[in-house]
N, C-alpha and C positions, 0 to 999 in steps of 0.2 A: 504494500500500500504506500503510494506516494501521492503528492499533489503536483499537478502541472498546469501551466498557464501559457498562453500565447496571445499577443496583442499586436494589431496593426492599427495605428492611430494617426491623427493629424498633428499631434503635438508630442513632445517627449514622453516616453512611456515608463521611465524609471520608477516614478512614484506609483503609477498604476500597478506595475508588477510587484513592487514591494508591498503595497496595500493588499493586493490579491493573495500574496503568499501568507500574510498575516491571517487572513480569513481561512486559508487552507492549512494552517499550522497543525491542526489536529491530525492531518494525514501523514505527518512525518516530523520528527523532532531531532533527527540525527545530523542533518546537514541541509544547507540551503544554497541556491545559486541563481543568479540573474545574468542573462546575456542580452545585449542590445546591438543594433546595427545603425551606423551613421555613414551614409555613402557606401563605400566599399570596405569599411572597417568594422570588425566585430569588437565589442567591449564585453568583458565578462568578469564577474567576481563571484567566488563561491568559497565555502568553508564549512567546518563542522560546527554544529550547535543550532540554536533557535534563530529565526529570522532576525530578531532584534539584536542578537549578539554578533551575527555574521557581518551585517552591513553598518557602516558608519557614514557620516556625511561625506567624507572624502571619497568613499567608494561609490556613493550614489552620484556624485558629481561626474565621475568618470564614465558612468553608464549612459552615454549620450545616444540619441537616436529616437526615431518615431515608431520603431517596431522591435519586438523582442520576445523572449521566452523566459520562463522561470520554473523552479523546481524546489520542492521540499522533499527530503529523502527519509525514508524509513527502511532500515536494513532488513533484508530477507535472507534466506539460507545462503551461506557462503560469502556474505558481503558485510558482515558486522565489523565495526571498529576500524574501518579503513577510510581515512579522510580522503585518499586519492580517488575514491569512487563517488565523491560528491558530483552532482550534475549541474549544468549540462556538460556533455562530452563533445569534443571537437575533432574533426578530421578535415584535412585541407584538400583532399583529392576525392572526387574530381572538381568540385566547384567551391569548396569551403562549406562545411555543414556543421551545425550545432544541434544537438538532440537532447531532449528530456523525455523520460519514459516512466510510465506507471504500469507495473505488472511484473511478469516473470516468464521468460522463455523456457519451455520444457526441453528443447533440443539445443540449448546453448552450447553444450560440449561438442556435439557433432558439427554445429555451424562453425565453431572456433577452429576445428581441425580443417574444415573446408576453406576457411579464410586463409589459413597458412599454406595449405598444400595446393589449392586450385586457384583461389582468388589473389594469392600473393599479398595478403594484408596481415599486418601484425597487430595483435591485441595486447594492450599494455596492462590491463587489470583483470580481475576475476569477474567483473560485472557483465551480466548478460546485456545490459543496456549498451555497452560499447560494442558488443557483438552485433546487436541490432543496427547500430549506427553504421557499421562497416558493411553489413549486408545491404542496407539501403544505398550506401555510397557506390558499392559495386554494381547494383542493379541500375542505378541512375547513370553510371558511366556506360553501361551496356545499352541502355535505352536511348541515350543520345548518340552513340556510335560516332563520336567525334564531331557531331553536328551541333548547332546552336540549341541550347536548352529551351524547351517550351512546355506547355501544360500537358500535352499528350505524352511527352517523355517522362514527366514527373509521375503521371498516373500509371504508366506502364511499369515504372520502377516500383511503385507501391504494390502493384499486382504481383511483381516478382518477390517482394517481401512476403506477401501472403502465401505464395507457393512454397517458400522456403522455411518460414518461421512457424513454430508451434507454441501454443501457450496463450498467455494473456498480455495484451499490450495496447495502451492508449499513448499516443506519441505526438509531440510537437517538435517541429524541425525548422530551423532557419537555413535557407539556401542563399548564400551570399549574392547580393545584388539582385535577387529575384523575388523572394517573398517567404511567407509563412506557410508551411505544410503541416497538416494534422490528419491523423488517421487512427482507426480503431480495429482491433482484431476481428476476424469474421464471426466470432461468437458474441462480441460486445460484452466481454466479461468485466472489464474495467470501464468506468464511466467517462464520458467526454461530451460536453455541451457547447453550443454555439450561442454567442450573444452579439448584438448589433447596437450601435449608437449612431444616429444620424445627426450630423452637425452642419453648420453653414459651410464648412470647409470640405465636407464630404462624409462618407460613411466610415465608421470605425468598427473593427471586428475583434472579438475576443473568443478564445476557446479555453475551456477550463474543466478540471475534474468534477466540479460541482457547481450547480446553479447559484449557490450562495455568493460565489465570487462575482458572477455576472450582476447580481442584484446590488451588492455593496459598491461595485465600481461604476454604477450608474448606467449599465447597459440593459437592453431588453432581451430576455431569453427568447430565442427563436425555436430551437429544437435540439435534440441530441444528434451527435454524429452517429449515423447508422452503423451497425456491425459491417465491417469490410469496406466502409466508405472512406474516401479521402477528400479533404477540402484544401484548397489552395487559394491563398489571398496574396496577390502581388503587392509590391510596395506602393502602388497607386490606389490600393484599396478595392481592386476588382476581385469579386468572389467567384470561384469555380468549385464544382464538386463532381465526383464520379464514384460509382460503385466499382471497386477494383477487385473484389473477390468473386471467384466462380460460384461458390456456395456459401450461404450465410445462415446462421441461426441466432435469433435474439435470445441470449441466455445470460442475463446480468447476474453478477455475484450476489447471492443472498445476504452475505455478511455486510454488504454496503447498507442494506436496509436495517439489519439487526443492530449494527454497532458502528461501522466505520464512518459513515456520512453524517454530516450535521443535520439535525432535525428540520432546519429551515431550507434544506435543499430539495430540489426535484430532479430525480434521476430516472431516465427512461419513462417519463410521464407519470412517475409515482412520487407523490409527496412522502418524503421519509417520515415526517411527523404523523401523517394519517396512517401510514402502514404500521407504525409502532402502536398507535391507538388500537388498531384492529388486532394486533398481536395480543394486547391486553384483554380484548373482548373474547377472543378464542380461548385464551388461557383461563379466564374466569369460568367459562363454560366447562372446560375440562376439570377444573378444580371442583366445581359443584357436582359434576358427574362421577368423578373417581374418588373424591374425599368428602363426602357429604357430611360427615360427623366431626370434622376438624373445627375446633372452637378457636376463632381468630378475633382479636380485639381491634387490631389496627393494621393497615397496609402501609409499608414504608419502602420507598425506592432506594436503590443504591445509585447515587448520582454519578453521571448525568443522563446517560443514554436510556435508562430504563424508566424515566419519569412518565412519558406518555402512556406506556403500558401499565404502570402501577396505578396511575390515576383512573384509567378505564377499568382496571380490575376492581378497585375500590368501589367505583360507581356500580358496576354490574353485580358485585357481591353485597352491596348495601352496607359497606363498612367505612369507618373514618379513614381518610388519607392524611398522613402526617409526614413531615420532613424530620427524620430522626438523625440524619447525618449532615454535618457541615463539611463542605469540601474546600480545601485549600486550592485556590485557582492557580497557584504558582508552581504546582507539582504536575509533572507530565502524566500522560495516560499510562497506567501500569501495564496494560496489555502489550504496548509496544516498547517496553523497556527491556533491554537485553539482560538475561541472567535471573534466575529464581531469587537469589539473595537480594538483588536490587529491588525486585518486585515486592518481596515481603517487607522490606524496610520502608518502601515508599507508601504502602497501604496505610500504615499508622501516621505517616506524615501528611498524607493526602486527605484522610477522613478522620473526623472526630464525632463522637456521639453527643446527642442531647438526652441526658439520662431520663428526664421527665417523660419522654415519649416511649421509653422501654420499661421503666420500673413497674414490676408486677403484672405485666401484660403478656399475652400470647401474640407475637408479632409475625406478620407475613412479610418477609423481605422479598423484593422483586428486583432481579437483575436482568440485563439484556441477554447474557449468555454466561456459560461456565466453560472455560477453556482448560486451563491448567489446574484450577481449583485453589490456587494460592490465595487470591483475593477473597474468594468465598469463605474459606476457612478462617481467615483473619477477621472478616466482618461478622461472621456468626459468633466468634469468640468475643468480639467487641460488644455485640448486642447482649450477650450473657453478662459480661462484666458491667454493662450499664443497668442490669437488673431485670432483664427480660425473663419471664417465667418459662415460656417455650418459644423456640425460634424455628419457623418454617421458611423455606426458600423456594421461590418460583423463578424459573428461567423462561424468558420470552422466546428462546431458541431451543431446539432439540439438543440432545447430547452431541458434543463434538468428539467424534470417534476416529476420524481419519486425517491424514496429513493434507494440508492445503499447499498446492504447488503453483498457484496463480498469483502470488504476490503478498500473501499474508503469513506472518511469522508463526505458523503451526507446522513445522517441518517434520517432526518426529512423533510417532504414536506414543513413545514412552513418556513424553511430556504431557499427554492429554489424560486427564483424570478419568474420562469415560471410555478410554480405549479398551480396557479389559475389566470394567466394572459395570454392574447393573445399577439401576436407580437407587435401590436400597443401600448398596455398598458405597455409592458415591455420597449419599446422605450421611452415612455413618462416618465416612472419611473426613467430611468437612464439619462434622459435629452438629448437623441440623436434626431437629425432631421429625422433620418430614421434608420431602423434596418433590417438586412437581415440575416436569419438563413439558414444553410445548411439543405437540406432535408435528412432524415434518409436513404432512399434508395440510394441517391447519396453518402453519407458517406460510406455505405457498398461497393458501387461500386468502390469508390476511393481506398480502401484497397484491395479489390479483384482484382483490375487491376494490383497490384503488385504481388499478389499470387492468381491466379484463383482457386487453389485447396481448399481454405477455403470457405465453403458454409454457415457457420453459425457463428454468433457473439453473445457475451453477451452484450446486449444493453438495459438492464432493466431501466437504469436511463433516457433513452429517450422514451421508449415505454411501460414500466411497465410490461414487460414479463420476468419473472425470470426463467432462463434456467434450474435450478435444480428442478423446479416443486414443491418445498416444502414450498415456501414463501407465507404465508397467511396474510389476513388483520389483524388477531389477532397478528401475529408475528410482523408486521410492527408497530402496535399500541404499542406493548410492547417495541420496540426499541425507539420509540418517547418518551414514558413515561420515559424510563431509561435516555435518554438524558436530559429530563427536570429536572430530579432529580440530575444531576451531578453538583458538586460545584467545581470551580477552586481551585487548590492548588498551592503550591509554586513550586513543581517540583525541589526542591533544589538539585543541582548536586555537591555541594562542598564536601559533605562527600562521595559521590559515587566515586569520582576520587581517593580517598585514600582507601575506604573500599569495593570496588567491586571485589577484587581479590578472587579467589577460587582455592584451590589446593587440589585435591582429589587423594589419593593413592588407586587405585582400584585393585592392583595386587593380593591381597589375596581374593578379593570378587567376582571374575569372573572365570568362568570355560568354556574355549573355546578350 
């Protein structure tokens, strides 16, 4: 999970990109980067840490130009603790390309070997995003065949990317001297939306991971980038689009609606907030059906993602809704923090109880999902320490039993509390008096109730069915082995804040 932005505007875009990254900060806290273009020159600054820590006034002044891209990074399997993998990535051949990517390629290893042996391209990092960039560069060079770059060549190159790349990818690319390219994998696993702002000087365009960036930056949401589609916006603001995949299936990642996206976003025509309210409605019905004799005094959400579901559960159950936890807004999301020890420590730093809401009561805690169980166990303990008589836990998502290979940090089954336990064993492990999980079909129905046009979802972490059809047991074992060999590093951001600036004069090296 990462956050990406691309903007073509009539005025300098550095502030727009910075503000957009701030809005998408929840999608990645590991690193941030911005690249802009002025004439034939790229300007880029990137480094480890939060957006507010990576960029200083002097960095922003250097990011000149009326179009650019930006990225907030969240490390997935094989890429943690490496500041060199902050995005965007750059390659100078054939035309000068900068790329930012959200997702994960499942055939990155095979592609990397192809790059070296057949395409004669060198990959400098372990990032699949750099592999994707070089695949695009190679396909673009082949599509142009030594001729002048045009939109047909760009779309043919994206079609080549779709033929070669497997997995999940939403991408924004700067093509030197030409314009902004954005495209989405043929399954639409990771989100990407288009916004437009009409000014006296002409139309401005924005593509982003979530519609909340479109709203906050003053653009109007047009639509999603369709699975397999590519959009191309030249430096004059002319918009082009084309379907570049031979076969497409709309199968958005269910975890976007459960947890990853902000509630005020609209993804694939689905209001994230409304879908979470519906999750609470379905979960309340299951609780009444399967646990009719549970005596509950109050419903309390585990902030923040579970609030809509908890409020609707309380309403449907006819129970009081109370805020029993106070959240420290300056602590990051524990789900995307590397390392179990870090997560355990941060739970107590992030949440504190209001004892009056727990003392002597039977409480129903509502969470969006239970992944490793680390947070859930700590929170159940906190509720008991605050004086709760009994503690029940409801999850708006089904048990997470399988690895996610499409860009979410759930790479090994050994880390997942539900991988080898049933519901009763999980409840016992986290110390709850009772545990209620959402049914997968109810979860799908909750999202589909907001947009009935979506017939398919990427739900592999719940059911083990990988939508791209190329994920084998051998691949999963390789991912687990890779994770086991990773060693934590310092991730030192002190030198990146000063040394992450890139200034590339491409005026003499591109022919458009």
